[in-house]
Short mmCIF file of the C-alpha atoms (twelve columns), coordinates in Angstrom:
data_MODEL
# 
_entry.id   MODEL 
# 
loop_
_atom_site.group_PDB 
_atom_site.id 
_atom_site.type_symbol 
_atom_site.label_atom_id 
_atom_site.label_alt_id 
_atom_site.label_comp_id 
_atom_site.label_asym_id 
_atom_site.label_seq_id 
_atom_site.Cartn_x 
_atom_site.Cartn_y 
_atom_site.Cartn_z 
_atom_site.pdbx_PDB_model_num 
ATOM 1   C CA . MET A 1   30.585 -65.006 9.316   1 
ATOM 2   C CA . PRO A 2   34.295 -64.102 9.448   1 
ATOM 3   C CA . GLU A 3   35.422 -60.720 8.201   1 
ATOM 4   C CA . THR A 4   37.081 -60.743 4.772   1 
ATOM 5   C CA . LEU A 5   40.430 -59.096 4.127   1 
ATOM 6   C CA . ALA A 6   38.734 -56.365 2.046   1 
ATOM 7   C CA . GLU A 7   36.315 -55.607 4.900   1 
ATOM 8   C CA . ARG A 8   39.178 -55.491 7.393   1 
ATOM 9   C CA . VAL A 9   41.175 -53.080 5.190   1 
ATOM 10  C CA . GLN A 10  38.049 -50.916 4.731   1 
ATOM 11  C CA . ARG A 11  37.476 -50.767 8.502   1 
ATOM 12  C CA . ILE A 12  41.117 -49.828 9.141   1 
ATOM 13  C CA . SER A 13  41.088 -47.154 6.434   1 
ATOM 14  C CA . ARG A 14  38.005 -45.530 7.966   1 
ATOM 15  C CA . TRP A 15  39.903 -45.242 11.268  1 
ATOM 16  C CA . VAL A 16  42.802 -43.609 9.414   1 
ATOM 17  C CA . TYR A 17  40.377 -41.057 7.979   1 
ATOM 18  C CA . VAL A 18  38.948 -40.399 11.450  1 
ATOM 19  C CA . LEU A 19  42.502 -39.921 12.750  1 
ATOM 20  C CA . ILE A 20  43.288 -37.441 9.952   1 
ATOM 21  C CA . GLY A 21  40.160 -35.441 10.776  1 
ATOM 22  C CA . LEU A 22  40.973 -35.436 14.492  1 
ATOM 23  C CA . LEU A 23  44.567 -34.318 13.834  1 
ATOM 24  C CA . VAL A 24  43.348 -31.417 11.689  1 
ATOM 25  C CA . PHE A 25  40.814 -30.438 14.362  1 
ATOM 26  C CA . ALA A 26  43.343 -30.625 17.216  1 
ATOM 27  C CA . GLY A 27  46.104 -28.910 15.233  1 
ATOM 28  C CA . ASP A 28  43.824 -26.058 14.211  1 
ATOM 29  C CA . GLN A 29  42.500 -25.532 17.726  1 
ATOM 30  C CA . ALA A 30  46.046 -25.611 19.161  1 
ATOM 31  C CA . THR A 31  47.473 -23.148 16.634  1 
ATOM 32  C CA . LYS A 32  44.571 -20.738 17.102  1 
ATOM 33  C CA . ALA A 33  44.997 -20.859 20.887  1 
ATOM 34  C CA . LEU A 34  48.732 -20.235 20.522  1 
ATOM 35  C CA . VAL A 35  48.123 -17.265 18.225  1 
ATOM 36  C CA . VAL A 36  45.510 -15.716 20.527  1 
ATOM 37  C CA . GLU A 37  47.845 -16.177 23.504  1 
ATOM 38  C CA . SER A 38  51.038 -14.976 21.794  1 
ATOM 39  C CA . ILE A 39  50.145 -12.372 19.163  1 
ATOM 40  C CA . PRO A 40  48.193 -9.188  19.944  1 
ATOM 41  C CA . GLU A 41  45.203 -8.659  17.654  1 
ATOM 42  C CA . HIS A 42  46.189 -7.100  14.294  1 
ATOM 43  C CA . ALA A 43  49.926 -7.334  15.095  1 
ATOM 44  C CA . VAL A 44  52.081 -8.566  12.207  1 
ATOM 45  C CA . ILE A 45  55.098 -10.839 12.651  1 
ATOM 46  C CA . PRO A 46  57.177 -11.394 9.479   1 
ATOM 47  C CA . VAL A 47  58.217 -15.031 9.036   1 
ATOM 48  C CA . ILE A 48  59.428 -15.114 5.428   1 
ATOM 49  C CA . PRO A 49  59.993 -11.576 4.100   1 
ATOM 50  C CA . ASN A 50  57.832 -10.698 1.100   1 
ATOM 51  C CA . PHE A 51  55.865 -13.939 1.447   1 
ATOM 52  C CA . LEU A 52  54.506 -14.919 4.898   1 
ATOM 53  C CA . ASN A 53  53.463 -13.096 8.059   1 
ATOM 54  C CA . LEU A 54  51.787 -14.315 11.205  1 
ATOM 55  C CA . THR A 55  48.983 -12.125 12.500  1 
ATOM 56  C CA . ASN A 56  45.921 -12.371 14.725  1 
ATOM 57  C CA . VAL A 57  42.708 -11.430 12.947  1 
ATOM 58  C CA . SER A 58  39.135 -12.246 13.956  1 
ATOM 59  C CA . ASN A 59  36.871 -13.288 11.092  1 
ATOM 60  C CA . ALA A 60  33.183 -12.977 11.912  1 
ATOM 61  C CA . GLY A 61  32.287 -13.686 8.279   1 
ATOM 62  C CA . ALA A 62  32.468 -16.724 6.051   1 
ATOM 63  C CA . ALA A 63  35.426 -18.020 4.071   1 
ATOM 64  C CA . PHE A 64  37.768 -15.336 2.742   1 
ATOM 65  C CA . GLY A 65  36.121 -12.723 4.963   1 
ATOM 66  C CA . LEU A 66  32.849 -12.785 3.017   1 
ATOM 67  C CA . PHE A 67  30.089 -10.997 4.947   1 
ATOM 68  C CA . SER A 68  32.503 -10.025 7.747   1 
ATOM 69  C CA . ASP A 69  31.388 -6.392  7.488   1 
ATOM 70  C CA . SER A 70  27.700 -7.268  7.498   1 
ATOM 71  C CA . PRO A 71  25.898 -5.720  10.481  1 
ATOM 72  C CA . SER A 72  23.136 -8.360  10.381  1 
ATOM 73  C CA . PRO A 73  22.440 -9.869  13.810  1 
ATOM 74  C CA . TRP A 74  21.579 -13.151 12.045  1 
ATOM 75  C CA . LYS A 75  24.936 -13.508 10.285  1 
ATOM 76  C CA . THR A 76  26.568 -15.825 12.839  1 
ATOM 77  C CA . ALA A 77  23.440 -17.939 13.263  1 
ATOM 78  C CA . VAL A 78  23.074 -18.379 9.493   1 
ATOM 79  C CA . LEU A 79  26.763 -19.310 9.133   1 
ATOM 80  C CA . ILE A 80  26.423 -21.861 11.941  1 
ATOM 81  C CA . LEU A 81  23.270 -23.374 10.425  1 
ATOM 82  C CA . LEU A 82  24.868 -23.620 6.980   1 
ATOM 83  C CA . SER A 83  27.987 -25.214 8.471   1 
ATOM 84  C CA . VAL A 84  25.946 -27.759 10.422  1 
ATOM 85  C CA . ALA A 85  23.827 -28.607 7.362   1 
ATOM 86  C CA . LEU A 86  26.897 -29.131 5.171   1 
ATOM 87  C CA . LEU A 87  28.647 -31.215 7.841   1 
ATOM 88  C CA . VAL A 88  25.561 -33.400 8.282   1 
ATOM 89  C CA . ALA A 89  25.391 -33.893 4.497   1 
ATOM 90  C CA . VAL A 90  29.067 -34.897 4.261   1 
ATOM 91  C CA . VAL A 91  28.898 -37.221 7.284   1 
ATOM 92  C CA . SER A 92  25.703 -38.825 5.892   1 
ATOM 93  C CA . PHE A 93  27.405 -39.384 2.551   1 
ATOM 94  C CA . VAL A 94  30.477 -40.947 4.178   1 
ATOM 95  C CA . TRP A 95  28.293 -43.130 6.396   1 
ATOM 96  C CA . LYS A 96  26.278 -44.493 3.442   1 
ATOM 97  C CA . VAL A 97  29.165 -45.109 1.037   1 
ATOM 98  C CA . ARG A 98  30.586 -48.590 1.462   1 
ATOM 99  C CA . ARG A 99  33.965 -47.959 -0.154  1 
ATOM 100 C CA . LEU A 100 35.803 -44.692 -0.556  1 
ATOM 101 C CA . GLN A 101 38.746 -44.220 -2.847  1 
ATOM 102 C CA . TRP A 102 41.686 -43.087 -0.716  1 
ATOM 103 C CA . GLU A 103 41.679 -39.630 -2.336  1 
ATOM 104 C CA . ALA A 104 38.033 -39.092 -1.418  1 
ATOM 105 C CA . GLY A 105 38.561 -40.476 2.086   1 
ATOM 106 C CA . VAL A 106 41.525 -38.211 2.794   1 
ATOM 107 C CA . GLY A 107 39.786 -35.236 1.182   1 
ATOM 108 C CA . LEU A 108 36.620 -35.678 3.212   1 
ATOM 109 C CA . ALA A 109 38.629 -36.228 6.417   1 
ATOM 110 C CA . LEU A 110 40.519 -32.960 5.865   1 
ATOM 111 C CA . ILE A 111 37.296 -31.097 5.099   1 
ATOM 112 C CA . LEU A 112 35.467 -32.496 8.116   1 
ATOM 113 C CA . GLY A 113 38.333 -31.797 10.532  1 
ATOM 114 C CA . GLY A 114 38.666 -28.197 9.340   1 
ATOM 115 C CA . ALA A 115 34.934 -27.546 9.156   1 
ATOM 116 C CA . PHE A 116 34.306 -28.925 12.668  1 
ATOM 117 C CA . SER A 117 37.099 -26.772 14.072  1 
ATOM 118 C CA . ASN A 118 35.813 -23.566 12.472  1 
ATOM 119 C CA . LEU A 119 32.253 -24.457 13.519  1 
ATOM 120 C CA . LEU A 120 33.362 -24.911 17.138  1 
ATOM 121 C CA . ASP A 121 34.943 -21.441 17.073  1 
ATOM 122 C CA . ARG A 122 31.732 -19.895 15.733  1 
ATOM 123 C CA . LEU A 123 29.673 -21.665 18.385  1 
ATOM 124 C CA . ARG A 124 32.022 -20.650 21.218  1 
ATOM 125 C CA . VAL A 125 32.894 -17.048 20.307  1 
ATOM 126 C CA . GLY A 126 30.982 -16.173 17.129  1 
ATOM 127 C CA . ARG A 127 34.125 -15.783 15.023  1 
ATOM 128 C CA . VAL A 128 37.173 -17.632 13.709  1 
ATOM 129 C CA . VAL A 129 40.811 -16.697 14.334  1 
ATOM 130 C CA . ASP A 130 42.845 -16.353 11.139  1 
ATOM 131 C CA . PHE A 131 46.613 -15.938 11.332  1 
ATOM 132 C CA . LEU A 132 48.416 -16.938 8.123   1 
ATOM 133 C CA . ASP A 133 49.043 -13.929 5.876   1 
ATOM 134 C CA . VAL A 134 50.518 -15.013 2.529   1 
ATOM 135 C CA . TYR A 135 51.534 -12.320 0.072   1 
ATOM 136 C CA . VAL A 136 53.797 -11.370 -2.818  1 
ATOM 137 C CA . ARG A 137 54.854 -7.720  -2.826  1 
ATOM 138 C CA . SER A 138 51.676 -5.764  -2.093  1 
ATOM 139 C CA . TYR A 139 49.301 -8.561  -3.187  1 
ATOM 140 C CA . HIS A 140 47.940 -10.257 -0.055  1 
ATOM 141 C CA . TRP A 141 45.798 -13.367 -0.081  1 
ATOM 142 C CA . TYR A 142 42.977 -13.462 2.467   1 
ATOM 143 C CA . THR A 143 44.279 -14.287 5.925   1 
ATOM 144 C CA . PHE A 144 43.466 -17.903 6.809   1 
ATOM 145 C CA . ASN A 145 44.117 -20.671 9.342   1 
ATOM 146 C CA . LEU A 146 45.004 -24.369 9.405   1 
ATOM 147 C CA . ALA A 147 41.333 -25.425 9.138   1 
ATOM 148 C CA . ASP A 148 40.873 -23.327 5.994   1 
ATOM 149 C CA . SER A 149 44.009 -24.886 4.511   1 
ATOM 150 C CA . ALA A 150 42.756 -28.395 5.283   1 
ATOM 151 C CA . ILE A 151 39.391 -27.644 3.670   1 
ATOM 152 C CA . VAL A 152 41.039 -26.363 0.472   1 
ATOM 153 C CA . VAL A 153 43.498 -29.280 0.285   1 
ATOM 154 C CA . GLY A 154 40.633 -31.695 0.992   1 
ATOM 155 C CA . ALA A 155 38.621 -30.195 -1.868  1 
ATOM 156 C CA . CYS A 156 41.669 -30.630 -4.136  1 
ATOM 157 C CA . PHE A 157 41.836 -34.328 -3.182  1 
ATOM 158 C CA . LEU A 158 38.155 -34.693 -4.099  1 
ATOM 159 C CA . ILE A 159 38.696 -32.954 -7.437  1 
ATOM 160 C CA . LEU A 160 41.674 -35.213 -8.177  1 
ATOM 161 C CA . GLN A 161 39.590 -38.256 -7.373  1 
ATOM 162 C CA . VAL A 162 36.777 -37.135 -9.683  1 
ATOM 163 C CA . VAL A 163 39.099 -36.101 -12.540 1 
ATOM 164 C CA . PHE A 164 41.311 -39.192 -12.475 1 
ATOM 165 C CA . SER A 165 38.836 -41.894 -11.424 1 
ATOM 166 C CA . ASP A 166 37.740 -44.589 -13.840 1 
# 
């Protein structure tokens, strides 16, 4: 039975989502490697005064530095297990759904690319490198990386899809 136009478009769009996820993964891994190679740990390089610095900070905790000060020897293992479980759930969902709205497809691709990259770091070295320090005056946001940004933007795409879908 020949493939319909709708099936062909769906197959192509899935490859676009895979490409987005791979670009996020590769971009995050490359920027982290560049930061580790170029910026001494805890050094601060101003990029945009009173707004953005580059730094090199190791985050052994979860998102936003949660649990980073915990002395528990199980912390990294638990974070890895939770990450794997969530990734398996998202991949299973994507695999089962026949058609994704573009917002959901892009959102899930961004989330998967970022989550896989951070998971790889935890598996390799037990921590994630964060390097983007955004602030206004003395109010600093938590230091983050490209993967974290992709995950947040991906979640925003999913929220938009849910809020504005029919």
